N, C-alpha and C positions, 0 to 999 in steps of 0.2 A: 296589712300581711301580719302575722305572729311569730314568732318565733321557733314555732314545731314546722314548718313550713320553707326555714333557709336553709334548712340542710336536703330537705330535697329540692331546693333549687339549686346547691350548690351541685349537688349529685347529677340534677339537670345539666346543667353546663359544664359539667365534667365531659362529664361520657358528650355530650357535642361538640368540645371539642376534639375529645377524644375520634367521633364517629368523620371526626373533619380531614383529622391530620393521616386515618388510614384510608380514603378516600380519594387521598390525596398523591400518599405512593402508590399506591396503585394504580393510579392511574398514569404516575410517572413510569414507573415500573410495564404495564401494560404500550405504556408508549414507546419503551425506550426496548419492548421484543415487537413492535412492530414495524421501527424503524432495522432492527433489526434483519426480519423476515426481509421486507422490501430491497435490503441491500445483497438477501441468498443467489438472489440470480443474475445479480449483477458479476456479485465475487465470483460464480459459478462460470459465470462467463471467458469473466475475465483468466479465472484461473485456467479452465480450457486452454482458452485456446495460446495461452502461457506453456504447453502441456504438450498443446501439438506436432508430430513430426514435422510439419513446413514451420511453422515457425523456429522450430532446433535446425529445420535447416538452415533459416537464414541466420540466424544468430550464431552458427557455426561454420558461416561464411566471414561472419559479418568480428570474430574474433578470430579462426583462423586463415582467410585469403586473402581481406577486402587491401590488410595493408602492401602484401604480396601484389600484389597484382596494381593497386593504384595507390605506391607509396606516399604519406601524408604531406602535403605543404598544404598549398595555396592554390588547392582544386577544393570547387564547388562537389554539389552533389550535379549540377546538370554535368559536368569534369568528366561523370565514372559513365562504367563501362553503362548499357544497359541491363543484363543482367546480377552489377552492381550497385549501381541505383536501384531495384527492386529489390533486392537483399536488406542493403542500408535503412531502404527507404520503409522499408515492410516495422522494422526493431525502432527506427529511429518512432516514426508512426504511431506503434505501441505503446511503449515507454512515454513518449509525449500524451496519449491518450491518458495512462496511467497517472503519469504528474497533475492533468487538469482534474483525477478523482483523486486525490491526495489532498492540491492544494485547496480545494476546497470543502476541504473536509468531508467527503460522500463513504470516500472509506481511510481508513488508519493510516497511516506510514509505515505503526509498529505490525500491524498483520501484513504491508506489502515489501517492508525488509527484511521478515521472518521466514518470506516466502520463498521472495525473486531476489534477495538483493544481492549475492556475489550477482547473480546474470546483468545487475540496472549496471553496478560499477563496473561488469566488464566493459558492457556495449559502451555506456560514457566514455570511458578510456581511450579507448577500439573507435569511436561516432567524432569527438569531440573536436576532433585539427579540419572534416570534414564540414560541421556543423560548425562553427568558428567563420570559417571560410565561406560560407556558403552565407548566415549571415553578414560580412565584409559584400559580397556580392549584392546582396538582396537590400542593400541600407538598412538591416532590418538586426535590430542585436533581442530583442523577440520573438529568435526565430526558433522552435523548438524553444524555450525558452522552461517549459513545462517538464524537461526531459531535462534538461540541469538541474534546476532546485528539486527534482523526482537521486538525482540524484547522491543528492550534495543533502538529502535529507536521509539517505539510507545511510550516506559516508558517515555520518554523527549518530546511528546505531550500529556500528561491530555484534558480532555474534554476542559478545560476551555482553553486552551489552542489554541486544534484547534479552539473553538467556535470564537477567537478574528482574529489568521490569517485566516480563510473563511468568517467572520467578518461578520457572519449568525444573524440576528435578530430576536428577540421574540414580540409576538405581549400578548398584553395586552387584559383581559377577559373584558375590555366593547368596544376594535377596534376590534373585531372579525366580520365576516360577518352573515350578520342575525338579530342582536344583534339592539333592541331598542338605539339609543343615548339619 
């Protein structure tokens, strides 16, 4: 090997390293995009169910009527009327399922907290006494634990923290479109 081929070999090596870095970066980016694309149907279904009028009726009952009709105490889900059990069971099951997805890092806790955080916390506050009683009655401390974890994680992400983590910006009234300067 003569001295004139050394710069050529170094240039080839640098080009090869650059090609590896570029292809790795592209592969990682593509993998992340594919992951997000695979999550889109799951998120769409979860958010559609959350916005559905039927789920809103279940939530309205849990947060507005449940305590009035069945005061919290040492009663579990089986002690509720059929209608109350259907409402409470639907909300509990829904948030437990969302909690499973969050706990397993299938969907982001930040995403869920930013979209439905207030509802999660309201539902947990109203259902907690019944869930804890049901755990005692079943002798199962893990019953709906994913829902409880979801509520705990959501409580750690109040709106102000979510705004900061997502770097959400606000517009002043004077900068809105259509306003004369």
